[in-house]
C-alpha positions, 0 to 999 in steps of 0.5 A, a space after each residue: 288140083 295135081 298132087 306132086 311129088 319132089 321129083 315132079 318139082 325137081 323135074 319142072 325147076 329144071 326145065 323151067 331153068 332150061 328147057 332145051 334138056 334131053 331127056 337124058 340128062 334131066 335123068 342122070 340130073 336127077 338120078 333116075 332112068 331115061 324112061 320115067 322121066 320122059 313119062 314124067 314129062 308126058 303126063 305133066 304136058 297130059 295135064 296142062 302143067 307145061 304149056 309149051 316150049 318156047 326160046 327166052 329172045 333177048 329182046 333189046 339185042 333184037 332193037 326191041 330196046 323200049 317196054 312201057 307199061 299201059 294201065 287202061 280204064 274202059 268206059 264201060 265193064 259189060 261182059 261184050 266192052 270186056 271182050 271186045 277189048 281183049 279181042 282186039 288188044 290180041 291183034 297187036 303184035 306188040 302187046 306181049 302181056 294183057 291183065 285184067 286187074 283190080 283196083 283203079 284200072 280194069 287192064 294193065 297191058 306190058 308192050 315191048 317195042 323199037 323206041 319210044 316213037 314206036 311206042 307212041 305210034 302204036 298209042 296214036 295208030 293203035 289204041 286211041 282207036 278202040 271207041 271204048 277207051 276211057 283212061 290210058 295211063 303209062 310207066 316208061 320202063 327206065 331198066 329191069 331188075 329182075 326178068 324171069 318166067 319162072 315160077 317157085 315151086 317151093 310154096 306147092 305142097 
């Protein structure tokens, strides 16, 4: 594990809030000069702490108004079943997250689709065609109380 100092943590927090900030503005906020901040960012990227940068899109304004969580159980649990399942799920653009989980289900998927009809089409024309699929339980999102990608860095030593 990589040891982060307080400046690294503050820098990562600022980048999580708005990765579009310039190095100059980050340096000003942190009370540093641009060169050390630029070098810190490059170091954090090289060490894999920063996976990349992306715009956070507003799904609803884009017409993607329905979020659905799907809990899935597979018929088998061999490495081959698990790898094939994840490989097929990666081909479905509606699936924005796929988590292998413990408990009653094997996987939890998060879908973002246009509407409930698009969700039904996904189930009928894609998901149910996976041959080793066991049970499927869906959870339709009515509203979202919190949505963030920011990690709480205050818990780090």
